[in-house]
C-alpha positions as CSV (number, residue, x, y, z in Angstrom):
1,M,135.6,11.7,59.6
2,T,139.1,10.6,58.9
3,S,141.2,9.4,61.9
4,R,144.6,9.7,60.2
5,Y,146.6,12.5,61.7
6,P,149.2,14.1,59.6
7,A,152.7,12.6,59.7
8,I,154.1,15.8,61.2
9,A,151.6,15.8,64.1
10,S,153.9,14.3,66.8
11,D,156.7,16.9,65.9
12,I,154.2,19.7,66.2
13,A,153.0,18.5,69.6
14,K,156.6,18.5,70.8
15,L,157.1,22.0,69.5
16,F,154.0,23.2,71.3
17,A,155.1,21.6,74.5
18,A,158.5,23.3,74.2
19,R,156.7,26.6,73.7
20,G,154.9,26.3,77.1
21,T,151.4,25.7,75.8
22,H,148.5,23.8,77.3
23,A,147.2,21.2,74.7
24,V,143.4,21.3,74.5
25,E,140.7,19.5,72.7
26,V,137.4,21.1,71.9
27,A,134.1,19.6,70.9
28,V,133.3,19.0,67.3
29,L,129.8,20.2,67.7
30,Q,129.7,23.9,68.6
31,P,127.0,26.5,69.1
32,A,126.6,28.2,65.8
33,D,125.7,31.7,66.9
34,P,129.2,32.9,67.8
35,F,130.5,31.9,64.4
36,L,127.5,33.4,62.6
37,D,127.9,36.7,64.5
38,M,131.7,37.0,64.6
39,A,133.6,34.8,62.2
40,G,133.2,36.8,59.0
41,E,131.0,36.6,55.8
42,D,133.4,34.3,54.0
43,L,133.4,31.7,56.8
44,R,129.7,32.0,57.5
45,R,128.9,30.9,53.9
46,R,130.9,27.7,54.4
47,I,129.8,26.4,57.8
48,F,127.9,23.1,58.2
49,L,124.8,23.8,60.3
50,T,122.7,21.3,62.2
51,E,120.2,21.5,65.1
52,S,120.0,19.8,68.5
53,E,117.0,17.9,69.8
54,T,115.9,21.0,71.6
55,G,116.1,23.2,68.5
56,V,119.4,24.9,69.3
57,T,121.4,25.8,66.1
58,L,124.8,24.0,66.1
59,C,127.6,23.7,63.6
60,L,130.5,21.4,62.9
61,R,133.7,23.1,64.2
62,P,134.8,25.4,61.4
63,E,137.9,26.8,63.2
64,F,139.4,26.7,66.7
65,T,139.8,30.2,67.9
66,I,136.2,30.8,69.0
67,P,135.9,27.3,70.7
68,V,139.2,27.6,72.5
69,C,138.1,31.1,73.8
70,L,134.7,29.8,74.9
71,D,136.3,26.9,76.7
72,H,138.7,29.3,78.4
73,I,135.8,31.4,79.7
74,A,133.9,28.4,80.9
75,S,136.9,27.0,82.8
76,Q,137.5,30.4,84.5
77,A,141.3,29.7,84.1
78,G,143.7,32.5,84.9
79,T,145.8,34.4,82.4
80,P,148.2,34.8,80.7
81,R,147.7,31.3,79.3
82,R,148.7,29.7,76.0
83,Y,146.6,27.0,74.4
84,S,147.6,24.7,71.6
85,Y,145.4,22.5,69.4
86,L,145.6,20.0,66.6
87,G,142.5,18.6,65.0
88,E,140.0,18.6,62.2
89,V,137.8,21.5,61.1
90,F,134.8,21.3,58.8
91,R,133.9,23.8,56.2
92,Q,133.1,23.9,52.5
93,R,136.3,24.6,50.6
94,R,136.8,26.0,47.1
95,E,139.8,23.6,46.5
96,G,137.7,20.6,47.5
97,G,137.5,18.5,50.7
98,N,135.3,19.5,53.6
99,E,137.4,18.1,56.4
100,F,141.0,19.1,57.1
101,F,143.5,19.4,59.9
102,Q,144.6,22.6,61.6
103,A,147.1,23.3,64.4
104,G,147.8,26.5,66.2
105,I,148.3,28.4,69.4
106,E,145.9,30.9,71.1
107,D,147.8,33.3,73.4
108,L,145.4,34.8,75.9
109,G,145.9,37.5,78.6
110,D,149.4,38.8,77.8
111,R,149.0,42.6,78.0
112,D,152.4,43.3,76.4
113,T,150.8,43.5,72.9
114,P,154.0,44.0,70.8
115,Q,155.8,41.1,72.5
116,A,152.8,38.8,72.3
117,D,152.2,39.6,68.6
118,A,155.9,38.9,67.8
119,R,155.8,35.7,69.7
120,S,152.7,34.5,67.8
121,L,154.4,35.2,64.5
122,A,157.6,33.6,65.6
123,D,155.7,30.4,66.8
124,A,153.9,30.1,63.4
125,H,157.2,30.6,61.6
126,A,158.9,28.0,63.7
127,L,156.2,25.5,63.1
128,L,156.4,25.9,59.3
129,S,160.2,25.8,59.4
130,L,160.0,22.5,61.4
131,A,157.5,21.0,59.0
132,L,159.1,22.3,55.8
133,P,162.9,22.4,56.4
134,G,164.7,24.4,53.7
135,Q,161.4,25.9,52.3
136,A,161.7,29.6,51.7
137,L,158.8,31.4,53.4
138,S,157.2,34.7,52.7
139,V,155.5,36.7,55.5
140,T,152.8,39.4,55.0
141,L,151.6,41.6,57.8
142,G,148.8,44.0,58.1
143,D,147.5,46.0,61.0
144,Q,143.8,46.8,61.6
145,T,144.7,49.3,64.4
146,I,146.9,51.4,62.1
147,F,144.1,51.3,59.4
148,E,141.5,52.5,62.0
149,A,143.9,55.2,63.3
150,V,144.2,56.6,59.8
151,L,140.4,56.6,59.3
152,A,140.0,58.4,62.6
153,A,142.8,60.9,61.9
154,L,141.1,61.7,58.5
155,G,138.0,62.7,60.4
156,L,135.7,60.1,58.9
157,P,132.3,59.7,60.7
158,R,131.8,56.6,62.9
159,G,129.6,54.9,60.4
160,W,132.2,55.1,57.7
161,R,135.0,54.0,60.0
162,M,132.9,51.0,60.9
163,R,132.1,50.1,57.3
164,L,135.7,50.4,56.2
165,A,137.0,48.5,59.2
166,R,134.6,45.6,58.4
167,A,135.8,45.7,54.8
168,F,139.5,45.4,55.8
169,G,140.6,42.0,54.7
170,S,138.3,41.8,51.6
171,A,139.7,43.6,48.5
172,A,136.3,43.5,46.9
173,M,134.4,44.9,49.9
174,L,137.1,47.6,50.4
175,E,137.0,48.6,46.8
176,A,133.2,48.9,46.9
177,A,133.3,50.9,50.1
178,L,135.9,53.3,48.6
179,A,133.9,53.8,45.5
180,D,130.8,54.7,47.6
181,L,132.9,57.0,49.7
182,A,134.1,58.8,46.6
183,N,130.6,59.0,45.0
184,P,127.9,58.3,47.6
185,P,124.7,56.8,46.1
186,R,121.9,59.4,46.1
187,N,119.0,57.2,47.0
188,G,118.3,53.8,48.5
189,Q,115.7,51.3,47.4
190,L,113.7,51.5,50.7
191,S,110.1,52.5,50.9
192,G,107.1,52.4,53.3
193,P,107.5,51.8,57.0
194,V,111.1,50.6,56.6
195,A,112.2,53.8,54.9
196,A,110.5,55.9,57.7
197,L,112.2,53.9,60.5
198,V,115.6,54.2,58.8
199,L,115.1,57.9,58.3
200,D,114.3,58.3,62.0
201,G,117.2,56.2,63.0
202,D,114.9,54.0,65.1
203,L,117.0,50.9,65.6
204,E,114.7,49.2,68.1
205,G,111.6,49.8,65.9
206,L,113.3,48.8,62.7
207,S,114.7,45.6,64.4
208,S,111.2,44.7,65.6
209,H,109.7,45.3,62.1
210,I,112.4,43.2,60.4
211,A,112.0,40.4,62.9
212,G,108.2,40.4,62.3
213,G,108.8,40.2,58.5
214,M,111.3,37.3,58.9
215,E,108.8,35.4,61.1
216,Q,106.0,35.9,58.6
217,A,108.3,34.6,55.8
218,G,109.3,31.6,57.9
219,L,112.9,32.6,58.2
220,S,114.9,31.7,61.3
221,A,116.6,34.7,63.0
222,S,119.4,32.4,64.2
223,V,120.6,31.7,60.7
224,G,122.6,34.5,59.0
225,R,122.4,38.1,60.3
226,S,120.1,39.0,63.2
227,P,117.3,41.5,62.8
228,S,119.1,44.0,64.9
229,D,122.3,43.6,62.8
230,I,120.3,44.1,59.6
231,A,118.6,47.2,61.1
232,R,121.9,48.6,62.2
233,R,123.4,48.2,58.7
234,L,120.4,49.8,57.0
235,I,120.6,52.8,59.3
236,E,124.4,53.1,58.8
237,K,124.0,53.0,55.0
238,A,121.5,55.8,55.1
239,E,123.9,57.9,57.2
240,L,126.8,57.0,54.9
241,R,125.0,58.4,51.9
242,S,125.1,61.9,53.4
243,V,129.0,61.9,53.7
244,R,131.4,62.9,51.0
245,L,135.1,62.8,51.8
246,S,137.3,65.7,50.6
247,S,139.5,65.0,47.6
248,E,142.6,65.6,49.8
249,A,141.5,63.1,52.5
250,F,140.4,60.6,49.9
251,S,143.8,60.9,48.2
252,A,145.6,60.4,51.6
253,L,143.6,57.2,52.3
254,K,144.5,55.8,48.9
255,D,148.2,56.7,49.5
256,F,148.1,54.9,52.8
257,L,146.5,51.7,51.3
258,A,149.3,51.7,48.6
259,I,152.0,51.3,51.3
260,D,153.7,47.9,50.7
261,V,157.3,47.8,52.1
262,P,159.7,45.5,54.0
263,L,158.9,45.5,57.7
264,N,162.3,47.0,58.6
265,S,161.3,50.2,56.8
266,A,157.6,50.1,57.5
267,A,157.5,52.4,60.5
268,Q,159.5,55.0,58.7
269,A,157.1,54.7,55.7
270,L,154.2,55.2,58.0
271,E,155.8,58.3,59.6
272,I,156.5,59.8,56.2
273,F,152.9,59.2,55.1
274,A,151.5,60.7,58.3
275,T,153.7,63.8,58.1
276,G,152.9,64.3,54.5
277,A,149.2,64.0,55.1
278,G,149.2,66.1,58.3
279,L,148.0,63.2,60.4
280,S,148.9,61.8,63.8
281,L,148.8,58.0,64.3
282,G,149.7,58.3,68.0
283,A,149.9,55.1,70.1
284,A,149.0,52.9,67.0
285,L,152.3,53.8,65.4
286,D,154.3,53.5,68.6
287,N,153.0,49.9,69.1
288,F,153.7,49.1,65.5
289,S,157.3,50.2,65.9
290,A,157.7,48.2,69.1
291,R,156.3,45.1,67.5
292,A,158.6,45.3,64.5
293,K,161.6,45.5,66.9
294,A,160.2,42.5,68.9
295,I,159.8,40.5,65.7
296,E,163.4,41.2,64.8
297,A,164.5,40.2,68.3
298,H,163.0,36.8,67.6
299,G,165.4,36.3,64.8
300,L,162.8,36.6,62.0
301,P,164.0,38.1,58.7
302,V,162.3,41.6,58.9
303,E,163.9,42.6,55.6
304,K,162.0,39.6,53.9
305,T,158.8,40.2,55.9
306,R,156.4,42.7,54.2
307,Y,154.0,45.1,55.6
308,D,151.0,45.7,53.3
309,A,148.8,48.5,54.6
310,A,145.8,47.1,52.7
311,F,146.3,43.5,53.9
312,G,143.7,42.0,56.2
313,R,142.2,38.6,56.9
314,P,138.5,37.8,56.3
315,L,137.5,37.2,59.9
316,D,135.4,39.9,61.7
317,Y,137.0,39.4,65.1
318,Y,140.5,40.7,64.3
319,T,141.5,44.0,66.0
320,G,145.2,44.6,65.4
321,L,148.0,42.6,63.8
322,V,147.0,40.2,61.0
323,F,149.5,38.0,59.2
324,E,149.9,35.2,56.7
325,I,152.8,33.0,55.9
326,A,153.1,31.2,52.5
327,A,155.7,29.2,50.6
328,Q,157.8,31.7,48.6
329,D,156.2,32.4,45.2
330,S,152.8,31.0,46.3
331,D,149.7,32.9,47.1
332,R,148.1,30.0,49.2
333,P,148.7,30.7,52.9
334,L,150.2,27.9,55.0
335,A,149.5,29.8,58.3
336,G,147.4,32.8,59.2
337,G,146.6,34.7,62.4
338,G,146.2,37.9,64.2
339,R,145.1,39.8,67.3
340,Y,141.5,39.7,68.6
341,D,141.3,41.8,71.8
342,R,137.5,42.2,71.8
343,L,136.5,38.6,71.0
344,L,136.5,37.2,74.5
345,T,134.4,40.0,75.9
346,L,131.9,39.5,73.0
347,L,131.8,35.8,73.9
348,G,130.9,36.5,77.5
349,A,134.1,37.1,79.5
350,R,133.4,39.4,82.5
351,T,136.6,41.4,82.0
352,P,138.5,42.2,78.8
353,I,141.1,39.6,77.9
354,P,143.5,40.4,75.1
355,G,144.3,37.6,72.6
356,V,146.4,36.7,69.6
357,G,146.8,33.5,67.8
358,F,147.4,31.6,64.6
359,S,146.4,28.4,62.7
360,V,148.3,26.4,60.1
361,W,146.7,24.3,57.3
362,L,148.3,20.9,57.7
363,D,146.9,19.5,54.4
364,R,148.7,22.2,52.5
365,I,151.9,21.5,54.5
366,E,151.6,17.8,53.7
367,A,151.1,18.5,50.0
368,L,154.4,20.4,50.0
369,R,156.2,17.7,51.9
370,E,155.0,15.1,49.4
371,S,156.1,17.2,46.4
372,A,159.5,17.7,47.9
373,R,160.1,13.9,48.2
């Protein structure tokens, strides 16, 4: 493990203090299950797993949001509360290097969603502007809540809404889901007792059957998807095969996903889409408009910030705003974040705690700083 902090670390710490955050440190070794259950398929494949002396599955810290939320729950601290962090994360990376630094802020408990969202984006933008003075930045926003409101307004069954919501953030998964929605596969490859349990929708019986099969094969139920998760997916897939979306509704969904406009005209574009498709987006659109105004009030260039209706981030716990910030003319994000209102409840909080946050990739920032010298 390297002990060399990035050169910009002290300036980032000062910015975090000025923004009223509580600096925290979280353990490098973390329980693996929360990441395997909630972090998303892409991150799950790249986690470094290990095991404690008592047989508990652990992992090297692959990101900070889940550990910060777990520590907040354990501390029983009040909200609203803003946490900042700067430290190493560990995951297999396509570009090489398995250890790298991240910094960020997790904003917990503020129930003014538009204002908290705008503040998170403004904090991330301020950090990058501090670290890369003079660097032109491009900001891309998406919104899972708007996407799910469109799916609901189109009358899609719950199973389809869940599959498409899970695919949000992965172009390949979304394309595959839309292809199946347009032409549902006629038959699955299941047979025997599994096929019968799926046909009956027997989640408990199917979970038990899968768990028994995994045990016989010597597979650990704590690594990868749980038996109940596998069973739920199999039943959902069977239900999905019986649904075919009308050509009008499918066309409307494709039209929505094609929206890609500057933020200062995004609310109008969504209103025009909804009116043309005969849909009501309700509170989701109201919150979207309020957030756009709050972002502008922070002084961010809304005319240079884009809203892409098909844009998401590959982490399963996001529920609303998602965003990435990159150097202009680059497709490698320097910062990414979003809203995760269900995460703390899933992690064990007794009452719902809304949350929004971001992380920055300090190695990418350092590379740009070096190239500018």
